[in-house]
HTML snippet that shows the backbone in 3Dmol.js (N, CA, C, O; Angstrom):
<script src="https://3Dmol.org/build/3Dmol-min.js"></script>
<div id="view" style="width:600px;height:400px;position:relative"></div>
<script>
const pdb = `
ATOM      1  N   LEU A   1      -8.628   7.792  13.284  1.00  0.00           N
ATOM      2  CA  LEU A   1      -8.913   7.989  11.833  1.00  0.00           C
ATOM      3  C   LEU A   1     -10.311   6.929  11.732  1.00  0.00           C
ATOM      4  O   LEU A   1     -10.657   6.068  12.540  1.00  0.00           O
ATOM      5  N   ASN A   2     -10.806   7.238  10.745  1.00  0.00           N
ATOM      6  CA  ASN A   2     -11.781   5.995  10.420  1.00  0.00           C
ATOM      7  C   ASN A   2     -11.312   5.407   9.013  1.00  0.00           C
ATOM      8  O   ASN A   2     -11.304   5.965   7.916  1.00  0.00           O
ATOM      9  N   PHE A   3     -10.865   3.917   9.422  1.00  0.00           N
ATOM     10  CA  PHE A   3     -10.209   3.516   8.417  1.00  0.00           C
ATOM     11  C   PHE A   3     -11.139   2.000   7.562  1.00  0.00           C
ATOM     12  O   PHE A   3     -11.367   0.822   7.835  1.00  0.00           O
ATOM     13  N   ALA A   4     -11.421   2.949   6.456  1.00  0.00           N
ATOM     14  CA  ALA A   4     -12.746   1.359   5.466  1.00  0.00           C
ATOM     15  C   ALA A   4     -11.995   1.486   4.305  1.00  0.00           C
ATOM     16  O   ALA A   4     -11.870   2.459   3.561  1.00  0.00           O
ATOM     17  N   PRO A   5     -11.489   0.321   4.246  1.00  0.00           N
ATOM     18  CA  PRO A   5     -10.926   0.097   3.250  1.00  0.00           C
ATOM     19  C   PRO A   5     -11.401  -0.868   1.527  1.00  0.00           C
ATOM     20  O   PRO A   5     -11.955  -1.962   1.416  1.00  0.00           O
ATOM     21  N   TRP A   6     -10.860   0.175   0.316  1.00  0.00           N
ATOM     22  CA  TRP A   6     -11.939  -0.670  -0.427  1.00  0.00           C
ATOM     23  C   TRP A   6     -11.681  -1.640  -1.255  1.00  0.00           C
ATOM     24  O   TRP A   6     -12.060  -1.698  -2.425  1.00  0.00           O
ATOM     25  N   ALA A   7     -10.774  -2.742  -0.447  1.00  0.00           N
ATOM     26  CA  ALA A   7     -10.630  -4.154  -1.411  1.00  0.00           C
ATOM     27  C   ALA A   7     -11.909  -5.055  -0.967  1.00  0.00           C
ATOM     28  O   ALA A   7     -11.646  -6.250  -0.837  1.00  0.00           O
ATOM     29  N   PRO A   8     -13.621  -4.562  -0.647  1.00  0.00           N
ATOM     30  CA  PRO A   8     -14.575  -5.524  -0.062  1.00  0.00           C
ATOM     31  C   PRO A   8     -15.100  -4.852  -1.475  1.00  0.00           C
ATOM     32  O   PRO A   8     -15.313  -5.683  -2.358  1.00  0.00           O
ATOM     33  N   THR A   9     -15.361  -3.356  -1.850  1.00  0.00           N
ATOM     34  CA  THR A   9     -16.255  -3.216  -2.676  1.00  0.00           C
ATOM     35  C   THR A   9     -15.766  -3.597  -4.128  1.00  0.00           C
ATOM     36  O   THR A   9     -16.479  -4.118  -4.986  1.00  0.00           O
ATOM     37  N   LEU A  10     -14.102  -3.168  -4.299  1.00  0.00           N
ATOM     38  CA  LEU A  10     -13.450  -3.884  -5.742  1.00  0.00           C
ATOM     39  C   LEU A  10     -14.186  -5.226  -5.656  1.00  0.00           C
ATOM     40  O   LEU A  10     -15.128  -5.562  -6.372  1.00  0.00           O
ATOM     41  N   ALA A  11     -13.547  -6.039  -4.546  1.00  0.00           N
ATOM     42  CA  ALA A  11     -14.047  -7.095  -4.757  1.00  0.00           C
ATOM     43  C   ALA A  11     -15.937  -7.902  -5.148  1.00  0.00           C
ATOM     44  O   ALA A  11     -16.413  -8.855  -5.765  1.00  0.00           O
ATOM     45  N   GLU A  12     -16.216  -7.209  -4.644  1.00  0.00           N
ATOM     46  CA  GLU A  12     -17.266  -7.407  -4.931  1.00  0.00           C
ATOM     47  C   GLU A  12     -17.946  -6.456  -6.410  1.00  0.00           C
ATOM     48  O   GLU A  12     -18.865  -6.880  -7.111  1.00  0.00           O
ATOM     49  N   ALA A  13     -17.329  -5.317  -6.590  1.00  0.00           N
ATOM     50  CA  ALA A  13     -17.610  -5.165  -8.063  1.00  0.00           C
ATOM     51  C   ALA A  13     -17.273  -6.089  -9.532  1.00  0.00           C
ATOM     52  O   ALA A  13     -17.966  -6.132 -10.549  1.00  0.00           O
ATOM     53  N   LEU A  14     -15.611  -6.986  -9.173  1.00  0.00           N
ATOM     54  CA  LEU A  14     -15.674  -7.692  -9.839  1.00  0.00           C
ATOM     55  C   LEU A  14     -16.079  -8.560  -9.950  1.00  0.00           C
ATOM     56  O   LEU A  14     -16.433  -9.044 -11.025  1.00  0.00           O
ATOM     57  N   GLY A  15     -16.193  -9.187  -8.599  1.00  0.00           N
ATOM     58  CA  GLY A  15     -16.447 -10.861  -8.369  1.00  0.00           C
ATOM     59  C   GLY A  15     -15.618 -11.302  -8.214  1.00  0.00           C
ATOM     60  O   GLY A  15     -15.696 -12.202  -9.050  1.00  0.00           O
ATOM     61  N   VAL A  16     -14.260 -11.495  -7.495  1.00  0.00           N
ATOM     62  CA  VAL A  16     -12.902 -12.455  -7.462  1.00  0.00           C
ATOM     63  C   VAL A  16     -12.295 -11.888  -5.897  1.00  0.00           C
ATOM     64  O   VAL A  16     -12.799 -10.846  -5.478  1.00  0.00           O
ATOM     65  N   PRO A  17     -11.728 -12.248  -5.448  1.00  0.00           N
ATOM     66  CA  PRO A  17     -11.138 -12.079  -4.038  1.00  0.00           C
ATOM     67  C   PRO A  17     -10.322 -11.269  -4.020  1.00  0.00           C
ATOM     68  O   PRO A  17      -9.580 -11.247  -5.002  1.00  0.00           O
ATOM     69  N   CYS A  18     -10.089 -10.275  -2.947  1.00  0.00           N
ATOM     70  CA  CYS A  18      -9.153  -9.090  -3.807  1.00  0.00           C
ATOM     71  C   CYS A  18      -8.533  -8.953  -1.564  1.00  0.00           C
ATOM     72  O   CYS A  18      -9.299  -8.799  -0.613  1.00  0.00           O
ATOM     73  N   ASP A  19      -7.157  -9.077  -1.534  1.00  0.00           N
ATOM     74  CA  ASP A  19      -6.651  -9.046  -0.282  1.00  0.00           C
ATOM     75  C   ASP A  19      -6.788  -7.256   0.036  1.00  0.00           C
ATOM     76  O   ASP A  19      -7.281  -6.656  -0.919  1.00  0.00           O
ATOM     77  N   HIS A  20      -6.541  -6.672   0.835  1.00  0.00           N
ATOM     78  CA  HIS A  20      -5.720  -5.816   1.453  1.00  0.00           C
ATOM     79  C   HIS A  20      -5.099  -5.560   2.242  1.00  0.00           C
ATOM     80  O   HIS A  20      -5.239  -6.120   3.330  1.00  0.00           O
ATOM     81  N   VAL A  21      -4.131  -4.588   2.035  1.00  0.00           N
ATOM     82  CA  VAL A  21      -3.396  -4.131   2.840  1.00  0.00           C
ATOM     83  C   VAL A  21      -3.644  -1.765   3.016  1.00  0.00           C
ATOM     84  O   VAL A  21      -3.736  -0.790   2.270  1.00  0.00           O
ATOM     85  N   GLY A  22      -3.633  -1.998   4.070  1.00  0.00           N
ATOM     86  CA  GLY A  22      -3.730  -0.327   4.521  1.00  0.00           C
ATOM     87  C   GLY A  22      -1.958  -0.164   5.129  1.00  0.00           C
ATOM     88  O   GLY A  22      -1.395  -0.924   5.918  1.00  0.00           O
ATOM     89  N   MET A  23      -1.391   1.056   4.467  1.00  0.00           N
ATOM     90  CA  MET A  23      -0.222   1.803   4.725  1.00  0.00           C
ATOM     91  C   MET A  23      -0.699   3.092   4.627  1.00  0.00           C
ATOM     92  O   MET A  23      -0.232   3.924   3.848  1.00  0.00           O
ATOM     93  N   SER A  24      -1.842   3.338   5.580  1.00  0.00           N
ATOM     94  CA  SER A  24      -2.695   5.178   5.425  1.00  0.00           C
ATOM     95  C   SER A  24      -1.535   6.098   5.957  1.00  0.00           C
ATOM     96  O   SER A  24      -1.099   6.237   7.099  1.00  0.00           O
ATOM     97  N   GLY A  25      -1.195   6.651   4.830  1.00  0.00           N
ATOM     98  CA  GLY A  25      -0.549   7.922   5.828  1.00  0.00           C
ATOM     99  C   GLY A  25       0.663   7.958   5.297  1.00  0.00           C
ATOM    100  O   GLY A  25       1.370   8.900   5.657  1.00  0.00           O
ATOM    101  N   TRP A  26       1.201   7.035   4.378  1.00  0.00           N
ATOM    102  CA  TRP A  26       2.609   6.115   4.426  1.00  0.00           C
ATOM    103  C   TRP A  26       3.175   7.362   3.005  1.00  0.00           C
ATOM    104  O   TRP A  26       2.471   7.890   2.145  1.00  0.00           O
ATOM    105  N   THR A  27       4.098   7.444   3.153  1.00  0.00           N
ATOM    106  CA  THR A  27       4.910   8.270   1.446  1.00  0.00           C
ATOM    107  C   THR A  27       5.573   7.114   0.491  1.00  0.00           C
ATOM    108  O   THR A  27       6.582   6.453   0.735  1.00  0.00           O
ATOM    109  N   THR A  28       4.918   7.065  -0.404  1.00  0.00           N
ATOM    110  CA  THR A  28       6.274   6.454  -1.210  1.00  0.00           C
ATOM    111  C   THR A  28       7.289   5.664  -0.702  1.00  0.00           C
ATOM    112  O   THR A  28       7.377   4.439  -0.615  1.00  0.00           O
ATOM    113  N   THR A  29       8.472   7.062  -0.197  1.00  0.00           N
ATOM    114  CA  THR A  29       9.760   6.780   0.472  1.00  0.00           C
ATOM    115  C   THR A  29       9.479   5.942   1.557  1.00  0.00           C
ATOM    116  O   THR A  29      10.324   5.047   1.510  1.00  0.00           O
ATOM    117  N   GLN A  30       8.624   5.739   2.649  1.00  0.00           N
ATOM    118  CA  GLN A  30       7.922   4.785   3.723  1.00  0.00           C
ATOM    119  C   GLN A  30       8.399   3.549   3.532  1.00  0.00           C
ATOM    120  O   GLN A  30       9.359   2.969   4.040  1.00  0.00           O
ATOM    121  N   MET A  31       7.001   2.965   2.123  1.00  0.00           N
ATOM    122  CA  MET A  31       6.718   1.903   1.563  1.00  0.00           C
ATOM    123  C   MET A  31       8.088   1.718   1.283  1.00  0.00           C
ATOM    124  O   MET A  31       8.622   1.305   2.313  1.00  0.00           O
ATOM    125  N   LEU A  32       8.868   1.827   0.407  1.00  0.00           N
ATOM    126  CA  LEU A  32      10.360   1.540  -0.152  1.00  0.00           C
ATOM    127  C   LEU A  32      11.312   1.077   1.395  1.00  0.00           C
ATOM    128  O   LEU A  32      11.328  -0.074   1.829  1.00  0.00           O
ATOM    129  N   GLN A  33      11.969   2.124   1.975  1.00  0.00           N
ATOM    130  CA  GLN A  33      11.976   1.548   2.692  1.00  0.00           C
ATOM    131  C   GLN A  33      11.574   0.495   3.844  1.00  0.00           C
ATOM    132  O   GLN A  33      12.269   0.078   4.771  1.00  0.00           O
ATOM    133  N   GLN A  34      10.531   0.258   3.578  1.00  0.00           N
ATOM    134  CA  GLN A  34      10.184  -0.887   5.192  1.00  0.00           C
ATOM    135  C   GLN A  34       9.331  -1.896   4.097  1.00  0.00           C
ATOM    136  O   GLN A  34       8.247  -2.392   4.405  1.00  0.00           O
ATOM    137  N   MET A  35       9.945  -2.106   2.860  1.00  0.00           N
ATOM    138  CA  MET A  35       9.215  -3.280   1.512  1.00  0.00           C
ATOM    139  C   MET A  35       9.724  -4.621   2.130  1.00  0.00           C
ATOM    140  O   MET A  35       8.838  -5.463   2.281  1.00  0.00           O
ATOM    141  N   ASP A  36      10.899  -4.957   2.492  1.00  0.00           N
ATOM    142  CA  ASP A  36      11.332  -5.977   3.120  1.00  0.00           C
ATOM    143  C   ASP A  36      10.733  -6.430   4.756  1.00  0.00           C
ATOM    144  O   ASP A  36      10.767  -7.584   5.182  1.00  0.00           O
ATOM    145  N   SER A  37      10.224  -5.300   5.481  1.00  0.00           N
ATOM    146  CA  SER A  37       9.722  -5.663   6.842  1.00  0.00           C
ATOM    147  C   SER A  37       8.903  -6.902   6.705  1.00  0.00           C
ATOM    148  O   SER A  37       8.311  -7.445   5.772  1.00  0.00           O
ATOM    149  N   ALA A  38       9.075  -7.144   7.926  1.00  0.00           N
ATOM    150  CA  ALA A  38       8.355  -8.438   8.427  1.00  0.00           C
ATOM    151  C   ALA A  38       6.747  -7.705   9.478  1.00  0.00           C
ATOM    152  O   ALA A  38       5.615  -8.153   9.660  1.00  0.00           O
ATOM    153  N   ASN A  39       7.447  -6.452   9.931  1.00  0.00           N
ATOM    154  CA  ASN A  39       6.526  -6.198  10.818  1.00  0.00           C
ATOM    155  C   ASN A  39       6.621  -4.730  10.725  1.00  0.00           C
ATOM    156  O   ASN A  39       7.110  -4.162  11.702  1.00  0.00           O
ATOM    157  N   ALA A  40       6.190  -3.921   9.590  1.00  0.00           N
ATOM    158  CA  ALA A  40       6.530  -2.487   9.986  1.00  0.00           C
ATOM    159  C   ALA A  40       5.299  -1.839  10.093  1.00  0.00           C
ATOM    160  O   ALA A  40       4.244  -2.466   9.992  1.00  0.00           O
ATOM    161  N   GLY A  41       5.349  -0.525  10.306  1.00  0.00           N
ATOM    162  CA  GLY A  41       4.257   0.323  11.187  1.00  0.00           C
ATOM    163  C   GLY A  41       4.669   1.161  12.221  1.00  0.00           C
ATOM    164  O   GLY A  41       5.867   1.324  12.453  1.00  0.00           O
ATOM    165  N   PRO A  42       3.973   1.593  12.730  1.00  0.00           N
ATOM    166  CA  PRO A  42       2.802   1.932  12.432  1.00  0.00           C
ATOM    167  C   PRO A  42       2.285   2.939  11.179  1.00  0.00           C
ATOM    168  O   PRO A  42       3.120   3.722  10.728  1.00  0.00           O
ATOM    169  N   ASP A  43       0.982   2.936  10.634  1.00  0.00           N
ATOM    170  CA  ASP A  43       0.445   3.937  10.011  1.00  0.00           C
ATOM    171  C   ASP A  43      -0.573   5.063  10.542  1.00  0.00           C
ATOM    172  O   ASP A  43      -0.505   5.451  11.709  1.00  0.00           O
ATOM    173  N   ALA A  44      -1.434   5.525   9.715  1.00  0.00           N
ATOM    174  CA  ALA A  44      -1.837   6.559  10.800  1.00  0.00           C
ATOM    175  C   ALA A  44      -3.018   5.881  11.593  1.00  0.00           C
ATOM    176  O   ALA A  44      -3.565   6.528  12.486  1.00  0.00           O
ATOM    177  N   CYS A  45      -3.437   4.580  11.294  1.00  0.00           N
ATOM    178  CA  CYS A  45      -4.234   4.462  11.727  1.00  0.00           C
ATOM    179  C   CYS A  45      -4.123   3.150  13.121  1.00  0.00           C
ATOM    180  O   CYS A  45      -4.944   2.546  13.811  1.00  0.00           O
ATOM    181  N   ASP A  46      -2.552   3.186  12.996  1.00  0.00           N
ATOM    182  CA  ASP A  46      -1.590   2.709  14.010  1.00  0.00           C
ATOM    183  C   ASP A  46      -2.040   1.361  13.919  1.00  0.00           C
ATOM    184  O   ASP A  46      -2.668   0.682  14.731  1.00  0.00           O
ATOM    185  N   GLN A  47      -1.571   1.076  12.692  1.00  0.00           N
ATOM    186  CA  GLN A  47      -1.323  -0.923  12.337  1.00  0.00           C
ATOM    187  C   GLN A  47      -0.221  -0.783  11.976  1.00  0.00           C
ATOM    188  O   GLN A  47       0.443   0.171  11.571  1.00  0.00           O
ATOM    189  N   HIS A  48       0.031  -2.304  12.228  1.00  0.00           N
ATOM    190  CA  HIS A  48       0.747  -2.394  11.743  1.00  0.00           C
ATOM    191  C   HIS A  48       1.088  -3.849  10.894  1.00  0.00           C
ATOM    192  O   HIS A  48       0.391  -4.829  11.154  1.00  0.00           O
ATOM    193  N   HIS A  49       2.256  -3.965   9.803  1.00  0.00           N
ATOM    194  CA  HIS A  49       1.546  -4.788   8.734  1.00  0.00           C
ATOM    195  C   HIS A  49       3.090  -5.330   8.133  1.00  0.00           C
ATOM    196  O   HIS A  49       4.109  -4.692   8.396  1.00  0.00           O
ATOM    197  N   PRO A  50       3.116  -6.572   7.305  1.00  0.00           N
ATOM    198  CA  PRO A  50       4.496  -6.635   6.582  1.00  0.00           C
ATOM    199  C   PRO A  50       4.538  -5.737   5.278  1.00  0.00           C
ATOM    200  O   PRO A  50       3.673  -5.305   4.517  1.00  0.00           O
ATOM    201  N   GLY A  51       6.137  -5.627   5.362  1.00  0.00           N
ATOM    202  CA  GLY A  51       6.126  -4.661   3.809  1.00  0.00           C
ATOM    203  C   GLY A  51       5.413  -5.438   2.609  1.00  0.00           C
ATOM    204  O   GLY A  51       4.727  -6.444   2.427  1.00  0.00           O
ATOM    205  N   LEU A  52       5.808  -4.700   2.115  1.00  0.00           N
ATOM    206  CA  LEU A  52       4.908  -4.990   0.334  1.00  0.00           C
ATOM    207  C   LEU A  52       5.491  -6.166  -0.185  1.00  0.00           C
ATOM    208  O   LEU A  52       4.787  -6.990  -0.769  1.00  0.00           O
ATOM    209  N   GLY A  53       6.990  -6.368   0.004  1.00  0.00           N
ATOM    210  CA  GLY A  53       8.001  -7.606  -0.782  1.00  0.00           C
ATOM    211  C   GLY A  53       7.959  -8.645   0.174  1.00  0.00           C
ATOM    212  O   GLY A  53       8.530  -9.728   0.052  1.00  0.00           O
ATOM    213  N   VAL A  54       7.140  -8.217   1.302  1.00  0.00           N
ATOM    214  CA  VAL A  54       7.180  -9.704   2.563  1.00  0.00           C
ATOM    215  C   VAL A  54       5.376 -10.053   1.745  1.00  0.00           C
ATOM    216  O   VAL A  54       5.100 -11.234   1.538  1.00  0.00           O
ATOM    217  N   LEU A  55       4.565  -9.205   1.449  1.00  0.00           N
ATOM    218  CA  LEU A  55       3.400  -9.263   1.501  1.00  0.00           C
ATOM    219  C   LEU A  55       2.919 -10.069  -0.033  1.00  0.00           C
ATOM    220  O   LEU A  55       2.099 -10.973  -0.184  1.00  0.00           O
ATOM    221  N   LEU A  56       3.916  -9.235  -1.239  1.00  0.00           N
ATOM    222  CA  LEU A  56       3.535 -10.312  -2.628  1.00  0.00           C
ATOM    223  C   LEU A  56       4.174 -11.870  -1.798  1.00  0.00           C
ATOM    224  O   LEU A  56       3.536 -12.918  -1.700  1.00  0.00           O
ATOM    225  N   GLY A  57       5.217 -11.683  -1.416  1.00  0.00           N
ATOM    226  CA  GLY A  57       6.017 -13.401  -1.528  1.00  0.00           C
ATOM    227  C   GLY A  57       4.694 -14.463  -0.876  1.00  0.00           C
ATOM    228  O   GLY A  57       4.477 -15.655  -1.094  1.00  0.00           O
ATOM    229  N   ARG A  58       4.085 -13.639  -0.159  1.00  0.00           N
ATOM    230  CA  ARG A  58       2.846 -14.857   0.749  1.00  0.00           C
ATOM    231  C   ARG A  58       1.883 -15.767  -0.460  1.00  0.00           C
ATOM    232  O   ARG A  58       1.310 -16.843  -0.288  1.00  0.00           O
ATOM    233  N   ALA A  59       1.944 -14.877  -1.770  1.00  0.00           N
ATOM    234  CA  ALA A  59       0.495 -15.564  -2.437  1.00  0.00           C
ATOM    235  C   ALA A  59       0.532 -15.293  -3.792  1.00  0.00           C
ATOM    236  O   ALA A  59       1.196 -14.309  -4.120  1.00  0.00           O
ATOM    237  N   VAL A  60      -0.150 -16.073  -4.858  1.00  0.00           N
ATOM    238  CA  VAL A  60       0.718 -15.636  -6.294  1.00  0.00           C
ATOM    239  C   VAL A  60      -0.312 -15.019  -6.684  1.00  0.00           C
ATOM    240  O   VAL A  60      -1.352 -15.675  -6.617  1.00  0.00           O
ATOM    241  N   TYR A  61      -0.436 -13.331  -7.312  1.00  0.00           N
ATOM    242  CA  TYR A  61      -1.162 -12.677  -7.906  1.00  0.00           C
ATOM    243  C   TYR A  61      -1.386 -12.581  -9.353  1.00  0.00           C
ATOM    244  O   TYR A  61      -0.467 -12.169 -10.062  1.00  0.00           O
ATOM    245  N   THR A  62      -2.323 -12.862  -9.778  1.00  0.00           N
ATOM    246  CA  THR A  62      -2.115 -12.086 -11.237  1.00  0.00           C
ATOM    247  C   THR A  62      -2.548 -10.639 -11.729  1.00  0.00           C
ATOM    248  O   THR A  62      -2.679 -10.222 -12.880  1.00  0.00           O
ATOM    249  N   HIS A  63      -2.738  -9.967 -10.449  1.00  0.00           N
ATOM    250  CA  HIS A  63      -3.191  -8.454 -10.866  1.00  0.00           C
ATOM    251  C   HIS A  63      -3.026  -7.950  -9.561  1.00  0.00           C
ATOM    252  O   HIS A  63      -3.476  -8.483  -8.547  1.00  0.00           O
ATOM    253  N   VAL A  64      -2.087  -6.463  -9.634  1.00  0.00           N
ATOM    254  CA  VAL A  64      -1.627  -5.933  -8.161  1.00  0.00           C
ATOM    255  C   VAL A  64      -2.012  -4.397  -8.554  1.00  0.00           C
ATOM    256  O   VAL A  64      -1.642  -3.836  -9.585  1.00  0.00           O
ATOM    257  N   VAL A  65      -3.228  -3.540  -7.029  1.00  0.00           N
ATOM    258  CA  VAL A  65      -3.567  -2.785  -7.288  1.00  0.00           C
ATOM    259  C   VAL A  65      -3.095  -1.893  -5.625  1.00  0.00           C
ATOM    260  O   VAL A  65      -3.401  -1.930  -4.434  1.00  0.00           O
ATOM    261  N   LEU A  66      -2.014  -1.022  -6.724  1.00  0.00           N
ATOM    262  CA  LEU A  66      -1.050  -0.464  -5.335  1.00  0.00           C
ATOM    263  C   LEU A  66      -2.092   1.642  -5.495  1.00  0.00           C
ATOM    264  O   LEU A  66      -2.088   2.377  -6.483  1.00  0.00           O
ATOM    265  N   MET A  67      -2.499   1.796  -4.667  1.00  0.00           N
ATOM    266  CA  MET A  67      -2.939   2.941  -4.802  1.00  0.00           C
ATOM    267  C   MET A  67      -1.569   3.896  -3.849  1.00  0.00           C
ATOM    268  O   MET A  67      -1.408   3.845  -2.629  1.00  0.00           O
ATOM    269  N   ALA A  68      -1.108   4.346  -4.396  1.00  0.00           N
ATOM    270  CA  ALA A  68       0.089   5.089  -3.858  1.00  0.00           C
ATOM    271  C   ALA A  68       0.837   6.918  -4.082  1.00  0.00           C
ATOM    272  O   ALA A  68      -0.120   7.398  -4.689  1.00  0.00           O
ATOM    273  N   GLY A  69       1.431   7.600  -4.015  1.00  0.00           N
ATOM    274  CA  GLY A  69       2.306   8.596  -4.069  1.00  0.00           C
ATOM    275  C   GLY A  69       0.996   9.828  -3.816  1.00  0.00           C
ATOM    276  O   GLY A  69       1.318  10.953  -4.198  1.00  0.00           O
ATOM    277  N   THR A  70      -0.431   9.697  -3.210  1.00  0.00           N
ATOM    278  CA  THR A  70      -1.213  10.775  -2.693  1.00  0.00           C
ATOM    279  C   THR A  70      -0.376  11.548  -2.042  1.00  0.00           C
ATOM    280  O   THR A  70      -0.038  12.711  -2.261  1.00  0.00           O
ATOM    281  N   ASN A  71       0.115  10.362  -0.730  1.00  0.00           N
ATOM    282  CA  ASN A  71       0.722  11.544   0.855  1.00  0.00           C
ATOM    283  C   ASN A  71       1.862  12.123   0.214  1.00  0.00           C
ATOM    284  O   ASN A  71       2.188  13.262   0.552  1.00  0.00           O
ATOM    285  N   ASP A  72       2.625  11.414  -0.801  1.00  0.00           N
ATOM    286  CA  ASP A  72       3.824  12.617  -1.052  1.00  0.00           C
ATOM    287  C   ASP A  72       3.404  13.949  -1.845  1.00  0.00           C
ATOM    288  O   ASP A  72       4.227  14.857  -1.957  1.00  0.00           O
ATOM    289  N   LEU A  73       2.561  14.021  -2.204  1.00  0.00           N
ATOM    290  CA  LEU A  73       2.484  15.596  -2.845  1.00  0.00           C
ATOM    291  C   LEU A  73       2.687  16.750  -2.041  1.00  0.00           C
ATOM    292  O   LEU A  73       2.705  17.803  -2.679  1.00  0.00           O
ATOM    293  N   GLY A  74       2.802  16.812  -1.139  1.00  0.00           N
ATOM    294  CA  GLY A  74       3.135  18.072  -0.284  1.00  0.00           C
ATOM    295  C   GLY A  74       4.914  18.227  -0.060  1.00  0.00           C
ATOM    296  O   GLY A  74       5.595  19.181   0.318  1.00  0.00           O
ATOM    297  N   GLU A  75       5.261  16.880  -0.466  1.00  0.00           N
ATOM    298  CA  GLU A  75       6.968  16.925  -0.655  1.00  0.00           C
ATOM    299  C   GLU A  75       7.549  16.728  -1.616  1.00  0.00           C
ATOM    300  O   GLU A  75       8.778  16.805  -1.636  1.00  0.00           O
ATOM    301  N   ALA A  76       6.524  16.290  -3.128  1.00  0.00           N
ATOM    302  CA  ALA A  76       7.294  15.986  -4.002  1.00  0.00           C
ATOM    303  C   ALA A  76       6.422  16.460  -5.248  1.00  0.00           C
ATOM    304  O   ALA A  76       5.269  16.883  -5.324  1.00  0.00           O
ATOM    305  N   ALA A  77       7.361  16.241  -6.142  1.00  0.00           N
ATOM    306  CA  ALA A  77       6.546  16.808  -7.801  1.00  0.00           C
ATOM    307  C   ALA A  77       6.203  15.364  -7.806  1.00  0.00           C
ATOM    308  O   ALA A  77       6.478  14.416  -7.070  1.00  0.00           O
ATOM    309  N   ALA A  78       5.393  15.550  -9.067  1.00  0.00           N
ATOM    310  CA  ALA A  78       5.016  14.172  -9.293  1.00  0.00           C
ATOM    311  C   ALA A  78       5.501  13.253 -10.342  1.00  0.00           C
ATOM    312  O   ALA A  78       5.046  12.162 -10.686  1.00  0.00           O
ATOM    313  N   ALA A  79       6.811  14.106 -10.903  1.00  0.00           N
ATOM    314  CA  ALA A  79       7.625  13.456 -11.742  1.00  0.00           C
ATOM    315  C   ALA A  79       9.069  12.316 -10.322  1.00  0.00           C
ATOM    316  O   ALA A  79       9.584  11.240 -10.623  1.00  0.00           O
ATOM    317  N   GLU A  80       9.224  12.829  -9.405  1.00  0.00           N
ATOM    318  CA  GLU A  80       9.550  12.038  -8.720  1.00  0.00           C
ATOM    319  C   GLU A  80       8.698  11.411  -7.797  1.00  0.00           C
ATOM    320  O   GLU A  80       9.335  10.490  -7.286  1.00  0.00           O
ATOM    321  N   ILE A  81       7.628  11.467  -7.367  1.00  0.00           N
ATOM    322  CA  ILE A  81       6.712  10.358  -7.295  1.00  0.00           C
ATOM    323  C   ILE A  81       7.123   9.332  -8.139  1.00  0.00           C
ATOM    324  O   ILE A  81       7.970   8.510  -7.789  1.00  0.00           O
ATOM    325  N   ALA A  82       6.624   9.323  -9.139  1.00  0.00           N
ATOM    326  CA  ALA A  82       6.431   8.692 -10.131  1.00  0.00           C
ATOM    327  C   ALA A  82       7.936   7.610 -10.495  1.00  0.00           C
ATOM    328  O   ALA A  82       8.052   6.512 -11.039  1.00  0.00           O
ATOM    329  N   ALA A  83       8.499   8.168 -10.141  1.00  0.00           N
ATOM    330  CA  ALA A  83      10.000   7.569 -10.424  1.00  0.00           C
ATOM    331  C   ALA A  83      10.421   6.176  -9.286  1.00  0.00           C
ATOM    332  O   ALA A  83      11.084   5.143  -9.387  1.00  0.00           O
ATOM    333  N   ARG A  84       9.563   6.891  -8.140  1.00  0.00           N
ATOM    334  CA  ARG A  84       9.524   6.201  -6.817  1.00  0.00           C
ATOM    335  C   ARG A  84       9.047   4.902  -6.985  1.00  0.00           C
ATOM    336  O   ARG A  84       9.607   3.956  -6.431  1.00  0.00           O
ATOM    337  N   LEU A  85       7.975   4.751  -7.762  1.00  0.00           N
ATOM    338  CA  LEU A  85       7.328   3.840  -8.368  1.00  0.00           C
ATOM    339  C   LEU A  85       7.558   2.751  -9.307  1.00  0.00           C
ATOM    340  O   LEU A  85       6.853   1.743  -9.320  1.00  0.00           O
ATOM    341  N   ARG A  86       8.167   2.872  -9.796  1.00  0.00           N
ATOM    342  CA  ARG A  86       9.002   2.225 -11.229  1.00  0.00           C
ATOM    343  C   ARG A  86       9.488   0.617 -10.383  1.00  0.00           C
ATOM    344  O   ARG A  86      10.129  -0.235 -10.998  1.00  0.00           O
TER     345      ARG A  86
END
`;
const viewer = $3Dmol.createViewer("view");
viewer.addModel(pdb, "pdb");
viewer.setStyle({}, {cartoon: {color: "spectrum"}});
viewer.zoomTo();
viewer.render();
</script>
């Protein structure tokens, strides 16, 4: 897979720094299961990274864009996916 993070484009458009962590191919269930992991992975691009809980504890953020749920569409209804993200 060709890995192309969207954060640099977003940072340029907004004029603010943007951190990025890709969990390519992961479902919301996998993201929740690995939330507090120091070394989760691999994802579809063979990347290893900390879970979301660990990452969010490393810095103070005023905004977070979480792009999640599209990998769930083949196995769960939209309402179930949304409930996982709450």
